[in-house]
C-alpha positions as CSV (number, residue, x, y, z in Angstrom):
1,X,-26.7,23.5,1.8
2,X,-23.5,21.6,2.4
3,X,-20.5,22.8,1.4
4,X,-20.3,20.7,-1.8
5,X,-23.6,21.8,-2.7
6,X,-22.7,25.3,-2.9
7,X,-19.6,24.7,-4.7
8,X,-21.4,22.9,-7.4
9,X,-24.0,25.7,-7.4
10,X,-21.3,28.3,-7.4
11,X,-19.3,26.5,-10.0
12,X,-22.4,26.1,-12.3
13,X,-22.8,30.2,-12.2
14,X,-19.4,31.0,-13.3
15,X,-20.4,28.3,-16.5
16,X,-17.7,26.2,-15.6
17,X,-18.0,22.8,-17.5
18,X,-17.4,20.3,-14.7
19,X,-16.4,20.5,-11.4
20,X,-15.4,18.1,-8.8
21,X,-15.3,18.8,-5.1
22,X,-13.9,15.8,-2.2
23,X,-13.9,16.4,1.2
24,X,-12.0,14.4,3.5
25,X,-12.5,14.9,7.4
26,X,-10.1,12.3,9.8
27,X,-10.3,11.6,13.0
28,X,-6.4,10.4,13.7
29,X,-5.0,9.1,17.1
30,X,-1.6,7.9,17.0
31,X,0.1,6.6,20.1
32,X,4.4,6.7,19.3
33,X,6.2,4.5,21.5
34,X,10.6,5.0,22.0
35,X,12.7,4.0,24.4
36,X,10.5,0.9,25.5
37,X,7.5,3.7,26.6
38,X,4.7,5.3,25.5
39,X,5.9,9.0,24.5
40,X,2.6,10.6,23.1
41,X,-0.6,10.0,22.9
42,X,-2.0,12.3,19.8
43,X,-5.5,13.2,18.7
44,X,-6.0,15.4,15.5
45,X,-9.2,16.0,13.7
46,X,-8.3,18.0,9.9
47,X,-10.7,18.8,7.5
48,X,-9.7,19.2,4.0
49,X,-10.9,20.1,0.4
50,X,-10.1,19.1,-3.0
51,X,-11.4,20.7,-6.3
52,X,-11.2,19.8,-10.0
53,X,-12.4,22.3,-12.2
54,X,-12.5,21.6,-16.3
55,X,-13.5,24.4,-18.6
56,X,-12.9,23.9,-22.2
57,X,-11.2,20.7,-21.7
58,X,-8.9,22.7,-19.8
59,X,-8.3,21.6,-16.0
60,X,-7.4,23.4,-12.7
61,X,-6.6,21.9,-9.4
62,X,-7.9,23.7,-5.8
63,X,-7.0,22.7,-2.2
64,X,-7.8,24.5,0.8
65,X,-8.7,23.6,4.2
66,X,-11.0,26.9,4.6
67,X,-14.7,25.6,4.0
68,X,-15.1,29.5,3.6
69,X,-13.0,30.4,1.1
70,X,-14.2,27.7,-1.0
71,X,-16.4,30.3,-3.8
72,X,-13.6,32.3,-3.8
73,X,-11.2,29.7,-4.7
74,X,-13.5,28.2,-8.1
75,X,-13.5,32.3,-8.7
76,X,-9.6,32.6,-9.1
77,X,-9.4,28.5,-11.0
78,X,-11.8,29.6,-13.5
79,X,-10.0,32.7,-14.3
80,X,-6.1,30.7,-14.3
81,X,-7.8,28.2,-16.2
82,X,-7.6,30.4,-19.2
83,X,-3.9,30.3,-19.7
84,X,-3.5,26.2,-19.3
85,X,-3.4,24.0,-22.2
86,X,-6.4,22.5,-23.5
87,X,-6.6,18.3,-22.9
88,X,-8.4,17.6,-26.2
89,X,-9.1,13.6,-24.8
90,X,-10.7,14.7,-21.9
91,X,-13.9,13.0,-21.8
92,X,-15.9,13.6,-19.3
93,X,-15.9,13.1,-15.3
94,X,-18.6,10.1,-14.2
95,X,-22.2,10.2,-13.5
96,X,-24.3,8.6,-10.8
97,X,-23.6,5.4,-9.5
98,X,-24.7,2.7,-7.8
99,X,-22.6,1.8,-4.6
100,X,-22.6,-1.6,-2.8
101,X,-21.9,-2.2,0.9
102,X,-19.0,-3.6,2.2
103,X,-18.2,-5.9,5.4
104,X,-15.1,-5.2,7.6
105,X,-14.6,-1.6,6.4
106,X,-15.6,0.5,9.5
107,X,-15.8,-0.1,13.4
108,X,-17.6,2.1,15.7
109,X,-15.1,1.3,18.3
110,X,-12.5,3.4,16.0
111,X,-15.0,6.0,15.5
112,X,-15.2,6.9,19.3
113,X,-12.0,5.3,20.5
114,X,-10.5,7.3,23.3
115,X,-7.0,7.8,24.5
116,X,-6.1,5.7,27.0
117,X,-8.1,2.4,24.9
118,X,-5.3,3.2,22.1
119,X,-2.9,3.6,25.2
120,X,-3.9,0.2,26.3
121,X,-3.5,-1.6,22.6
122,X,0.0,0.3,22.0
123,X,1.1,-1.0,25.9
124,X,0.1,-4.7,24.7
125,X,2.0,-4.5,21.6
126,X,5.2,-3.4,24.1
127,X,4.3,-6.2,26.6
128,X,4.6,-8.4,24.2
129,X,7.6,-7.8,22.5
130,X,9.7,-7.4,25.7
131,X,12.5,-10.3,26.8
132,X,15.6,-9.8,28.1
133,X,17.6,-10.0,25.4
134,X,16.0,-7.2,23.8
135,X,17.3,-3.8,24.9
136,X,14.9,-0.9,22.9
137,X,11.4,-1.4,21.7
138,X,10.3,1.7,19.4
139,X,7.0,1.8,17.5
140,X,3.8,3.3,16.7
141,X,-0.1,2.1,16.6
142,X,-2.5,5.0,14.1
143,X,-6.4,4.6,14.6
144,X,-7.8,6.6,11.9
145,X,-11.9,7.6,11.3
146,X,-12.7,8.9,7.8
147,X,-15.4,10.8,6.5
148,X,-14.9,10.9,2.9
149,X,-17.3,12.5,0.4
150,X,-17.4,13.3,-3.3
151,X,-19.5,15.3,-5.6
152,X,-19.2,16.4,-9.1
153,X,-21.7,18.5,-11.7
154,X,-23.2,15.7,-13.1
155,X,-25.2,14.8,-10.3
156,X,-22.6,12.1,-8.8
157,X,-22.7,12.3,-4.5
158,X,-21.1,9.7,-3.0
159,X,-20.5,9.8,1.1
160,X,-18.2,7.2,3.1
161,X,-17.3,6.9,6.6
162,X,-14.1,3.8,7.0
163,X,-11.6,3.2,9.7
164,X,-8.4,2.2,9.5
165,X,-5.6,0.5,12.1
166,X,-2.2,0.2,12.2
167,X,0.5,-1.5,14.0
168,X,4.3,-1.5,13.8
169,X,7.1,-2.6,16.8
170,X,10.6,-2.4,15.8
171,X,12.7,-4.5,18.5
172,X,16.6,-3.9,19.1
173,X,19.0,-5.8,20.8
174,X,22.2,-4.7,21.3
175,X,23.5,-8.3,22.7
176,X,25.4,-9.4,19.7
177,X,28.3,-9.6,17.7
178,X,26.2,-6.5,15.5
179,X,23.1,-4.5,16.5
180,X,20.6,-6.7,15.1
181,X,16.7,-5.7,15.4
182,X,13.1,-7.3,14.4
183,X,9.6,-5.9,13.0
184,X,6.3,-6.8,13.6
185,X,3.6,-5.2,12.2
186,X,-0.3,-5.7,12.0
187,X,-3.2,-4.0,9.8
188,X,-7.0,-4.1,8.8
189,X,-10.1,-2.1,9.2
190,X,-11.7,-3.2,12.7
191,X,-10.5,-3.7,15.8
192,X,-11.7,-6.8,16.5
193,X,-9.6,-8.9,13.8
194,X,-6.3,-6.6,14.7
195,X,-3.8,-8.6,16.8
196,X,-1.7,-6.0,18.8
197,X,-0.4,-9.1,20.6
198,X,1.2,-10.7,17.8
199,X,2.3,-7.6,16.4
200,X,5.1,-7.8,19.8
201,X,5.7,-11.6,19.3
202,X,6.5,-11.1,15.2
203,X,8.7,-8.1,16.3
204,X,10.3,-10.1,19.2
205,X,10.8,-13.3,17.3
206,X,12.3,-11.8,14.6
207,X,15.0,-9.6,17.0
208,X,16.5,-12.6,18.9
209,X,16.3,-14.8,16.0
210,X,18.7,-12.1,14.5
211,X,21.2,-12.3,17.3
212,X,25.0,-13.1,16.3
213,X,24.5,-13.3,12.9
214,X,27.2,-15.0,10.7
215,X,28.8,-13.5,7.5
216,X,26.7,-14.5,4.7
217,X,29.4,-15.5,1.1
218,X,28.9,-13.5,-1.6
219,X,27.0,-16.7,-3.8
220,X,23.4,-17.7,-5.3
221,X,20.6,-18.8,-3.5
222,X,16.9,-19.8,-3.3
223,X,16.0,-16.9,-1.6
224,X,12.5,-17.7,0.6
225,X,10.9,-14.2,0.9
226,X,8.6,-13.9,3.9
227,X,5.3,-11.9,3.1
228,X,6.8,-8.5,4.8
229,X,9.4,-8.4,2.2
230,X,7.3,-9.9,-0.6
231,X,5.0,-6.9,0.2
232,X,8.2,-4.5,-0.1
233,X,8.6,-5.7,-3.3
234,X,4.9,-5.3,-4.5
235,X,5.1,-1.8,-3.8
236,X,8.0,-0.1,-5.1
237,X,9.1,-2.7,-7.4
238,X,6.7,-4.7,-9.0
239,X,3.1,-2.6,-9.0
240,X,4.3,0.5,-11.2
241,X,4.8,-2.3,-14.2
242,X,0.8,-2.8,-14.6
243,X,0.3,1.3,-14.1
244,X,-1.5,1.8,-17.5
245,X,0.2,5.1,-17.8
246,X,3.4,3.5,-17.3
247,X,2.7,0.3,-20.0
248,X,1.3,2.8,-22.7
249,X,5.1,5.2,-22.3
250,X,6.9,1.7,-22.3
251,X,8.1,2.5,-19.2
252,X,6.9,-1.0,-17.7
253,X,9.3,-3.8,-18.4
254,X,5.8,-5.5,-19.5
255,X,5.5,-3.3,-21.7
256,X,5.9,-5.3,-24.8
257,X,3.9,-8.6,-23.1
258,X,0.5,-8.1,-22.4
259,X,-1.5,-11.4,-22.9
260,X,2.0,-13.2,-22.9
261,X,3.5,-15.3,-20.4
262,X,5.4,-13.3,-17.8
263,X,5.6,-15.3,-14.9
264,X,4.9,-19.1,-13.7
265,X,2.0,-20.9,-14.3
266,X,1.5,-21.3,-10.8
267,X,1.5,-17.6,-9.8
268,X,-1.9,-14.7,-9.9
269,X,-1.7,-11.1,-8.8
270,X,-4.7,-9.8,-8.2
271,X,-6.5,-6.3,-7.3
272,X,-9.2,-6.7,-4.8
273,X,-10.9,-4.0,-3.7
274,X,-13.9,-5.4,-2.0
275,X,-12.6,-8.2,0.8
276,X,-12.7,-7.6,4.1
277,X,-10.7,-5.7,6.4
278,X,-8.5,-4.7,3.1
279,X,-6.8,-1.6,3.8
280,X,-7.9,-0.3,0.4
281,X,-11.1,-2.0,0.3
282,X,-13.8,0.6,-1.1
283,X,-16.8,0.3,-3.7
284,X,-15.8,3.0,-5.6
285,X,-12.4,4.5,-6.3
286,X,-11.9,8.8,-6.0
287,X,-13.4,9.6,-9.1
288,X,-16.9,7.9,-8.5
289,X,-15.9,4.9,-10.8
290,X,-17.2,1.4,-9.0
291,X,-14.6,-0.8,-8.2
292,X,-14.0,-3.9,-9.6
293,X,-11.6,-7.3,-9.0
294,X,-9.1,-7.3,-11.6
295,X,-6.9,-10.1,-12.2
296,X,-3.3,-8.3,-13.3
297,X,-1.2,-12.0,-13.5
298,X,-3.4,-15.2,-14.3
299,X,-1.6,-17.9,-14.2
300,X,1.8,-16.4,-15.5
301,X,0.0,-14.7,-18.2
302,X,-0.1,-10.4,-18.1
303,X,-3.6,-10.2,-18.2
304,X,-4.7,-6.3,-17.1
305,X,-3.6,-2.7,-16.4
306,X,-4.7,-0.3,-14.0
307,X,-6.2,3.6,-14.7
308,X,-8.1,6.7,-14.1
309,X,-9.8,8.5,-15.8
310,X,-7.1,11.2,-17.1
311,X,-4.9,8.3,-18.2
312,X,-7.5,6.4,-19.7
313,X,-8.7,8.6,-21.6
314,X,-5.4,10.3,-23.2
315,X,-4.7,6.5,-24.3
316,X,-8.3,6.7,-26.1
317,X,-9.7,4.7,-23.9
318,X,-13.9,5.2,-22.9
319,X,-13.9,4.8,-19.2
320,X,-10.9,3.7,-16.7
321,X,-10.6,0.3,-14.4
322,X,-11.6,2.5,-11.3
323,X,-8.3,2.5,-9.6
324,X,-8.0,6.4,-9.3
325,X,-6.4,7.0,-5.8
326,X,-6.0,9.5,-3.5
327,X,-3.6,8.0,-0.9
328,X,-3.7,9.7,2.9
329,X,-1.5,9.2,5.5
330,X,-1.2,7.5,7.5
331,X,-4.1,5.5,6.0
332,X,-7.3,5.8,3.7
333,X,-8.4,8.9,1.7
334,X,-6.6,12.6,1.0
335,X,-8.4,15.7,-0.6
336,X,-5.8,15.9,-3.3
337,X,-7.5,17.9,-6.0
338,X,-6.0,15.3,-9.1
339,X,-6.1,11.5,-8.3
340,X,-3.4,8.7,-9.6
341,X,-3.7,5.4,-10.6
342,X,-2.8,2.7,-8.2
343,X,-4.3,-0.9,-7.3
344,X,-6.6,-1.2,-3.9
345,X,-5.4,-4.5,-2.6
346,X,-2.6,-6.3,-4.1
347,X,-3.1,-9.9,-3.7
348,X,-0.5,-12.8,-4.2
349,X,-3.0,-16.1,-4.2
350,X,-1.6,-18.2,-1.7
351,X,-0.1,-21.8,-2.3
352,X,-0.2,-24.6,-0.9
353,X,2.9,-25.2,1.0
354,X,3.9,-24.3,4.5
355,X,7.1,-22.4,5.1
356,X,8.7,-24.9,7.2
357,X,8.4,-27.5,4.2
358,X,9.8,-24.5,1.9
359,X,12.6,-24.5,4.3
360,X,13.1,-28.0,4.1
361,X,13.2,-28.2,0.5
362,X,15.7,-25.4,0.7
363,X,19.4,-26.8,-0.3
364,X,21.6,-23.9,0.0
365,X,19.3,-20.3,1.1
366,X,18.1,-17.6,2.4
367,X,15.2,-16.7,4.8
368,X,14.5,-13.0,4.3
369,X,11.9,-11.5,6.5
370,X,12.4,-7.9,6.4
371,X,13.7,-5.6,3.2
372,X,14.9,-1.9,2.8
373,X,16.0,0.7,0.4
374,X,14.0,-1.3,-2.3
375,X,13.6,1.0,-5.6
376,X,13.8,0.3,-9.5
377,X,17.5,0.7,-10.9
378,X,16.5,0.5,-14.5
379,X,12.3,0.1,-14.5
380,X,12.4,-0.4,-17.8
381,X,14.5,-3.6,-17.9
382,X,13.0,-4.8,-14.6
383,X,16.3,-4.8,-12.7
384,X,16.0,-4.0,-9.1
385,X,18.1,-3.2,-5.3
386,X,17.2,-4.2,-2.1
387,X,18.9,-4.6,1.0
388,X,18.6,-7.0,3.9
389,X,19.6,-5.8,7.1
390,X,17.7,-8.1,9.8
391,X,15.2,-11.1,10.3
392,X,18.1,-13.0,7.7
393,X,18.2,-16.7,8.3
394,X,21.0,-18.5,6.8
395,X,19.9,-22.1,5.1
396,X,21.7,-25.5,4.6
397,X,20.5,-28.6,3.7
398,X,16.2,-28.0,4.4
399,X,17.6,-26.7,7.7
400,X,17.6,-23.3,9.6
401,X,21.8,-23.3,10.3
402,X,21.3,-19.6,11.9
403,X,21.1,-16.0,11.7
404,X,22.4,-14.3,8.8
405,X,24.4,-10.4,8.6
406,X,23.2,-7.8,6.0
407,X,23.5,-8.2,2.1
408,X,22.6,-6.7,-0.8
409,X,20.0,-8.0,-3.8
410,X,20.5,-6.6,-7.6
411,X,18.1,-8.7,-9.1
412,X,15.6,-8.6,-12.3
413,X,11.9,-8.9,-12.2
414,X,11.2,-10.9,-14.8
415,X,14.2,-12.9,-13.9
416,X,12.2,-13.2,-10.2
417,X,8.7,-14.5,-11.5
418,X,9.9,-16.6,-13.7
419,X,12.1,-18.5,-11.4
420,X,9.4,-18.9,-8.5
421,X,9.8,-22.7,-7.0
422,X,7.3,-22.5,-4.6
423,X,4.3,-20.1,-2.9
424,X,3.4,-20.8,0.7
425,X,0.1,-20.6,2.4
426,X,1.1,-17.9,4.9
427,X,-1.0,-15.5,3.3
428,X,-0.7,-11.6,5.5
429,X,-2.0,-8.3,4.6
430,X,1.3,-6.0,4.8
431,X,1.6,-2.0,4.1
432,X,4.8,-0.4,3.9
433,X,4.9,3.1,5.3
434,X,3.0,5.5,2.9
435,X,2.8,2.8,0.1
436,X,0.5,0.5,-1.3
437,X,-1.4,-2.8,0.9
438,X,-0.7,-5.8,-0.6
439,X,-1.7,-9.5,1.0
440,X,0.7,-12.0,0.1
441,X,2.2,-15.6,1.2
442,X,6.1,-16.7,1.4
443,X,7.6,-16.7,-1.8
444,X,10.8,-19.2,-2.6
445,X,12.3,-17.9,-5.7
446,X,15.4,-19.9,-7.4
447,X,19.6,-18.4,-8.9
448,X,19.3,-15.1,-6.9
449,X,23.2,-13.9,-6.4
450,X,23.4,-12.2,-3.4
451,X,25.9,-9.7,-2.0
452,X,27.6,-9.5,1.1
453,X,28.0,-6.5,2.9
């Protein structure tokens, strides 16, 4: 009998109404790069268990790394549950679910990767980013094999193997009037689709193109956000507004706009959990609910929100959207007993314009390749702040005239979505550190005020 079966059996003997247990086994290979050299190769294995007990509509959570202590932990949990408040809206964990086989989510080469092979991949990232104008290269490569298993007392049992890969390089140059840097990043689920060379090339190009930046005057600009910077906005500004809990609590800047126009007609934002190579791709969510594609914004109209079971039940819904997430680090799942609500893969639909053509159509603008310190200032109104510190190009009369120094942007999300003037065809997958994965092209937005730093 497996550890999960023992846990379910023990909870039933104690008379617990419902028990859910999740276990995550992970092999994580990490290669760290500092001062243009590989300084560490680390391979870790860990296994964690997360347990959720529901009795008399009271919910307790337990987490442990010791398989032998699970039964004892459940016994302690049921004793402590008496002190908790009943959640009268709770309507039960799911039962058995049919799953589908998804493509592009598992790679045997990652599962069985050696330290020497991981080192070769990381070294290729370094080699492709080297240049006489670049002084220092830092970064990391993460390769993850994961076995995720979920069981509950209603008969649900799900087991899934998955792999993930993510590489990032930060190239820095002191051969400039101020220090500058460039970032290169790629991620996916299989090595065949992961280009370590492109990671280094992107970092090198952004850094070299940022050397000797000019001061950018405080003014109003047309801004072209590169895919990596759009991913930052999606993760830290946009996504939360479509969380069902946030929406119902009137903390979304779109809480009063469901089924209404909130952006230009040509803008589409979708949560797509079944695409090959997607970091968040999965057939069922972390509670055992079948995942489905959901159009959050369709042709400019606010169409859907995402939720887990708890938040759905609390607001009187009979089912969730299948967006329960137990977010793991550096990628994949964790054994958190209580999941959160989050999108799986946020996708901005591509447009028809090349980035080059978008630049040609820009009279007075900036191309921003990277954002830092992005956060909501007033989430209810949609106000946010971010800083562009590197990868900034100044555009005048349809041409890039040189790199720019740091600027700060304090703007408003509803205005941003309604001031989009073009969407590129250069869709890329990006994932910000410990945050949400997205797939997005470049986006051009008009009339954004920019403050020089």
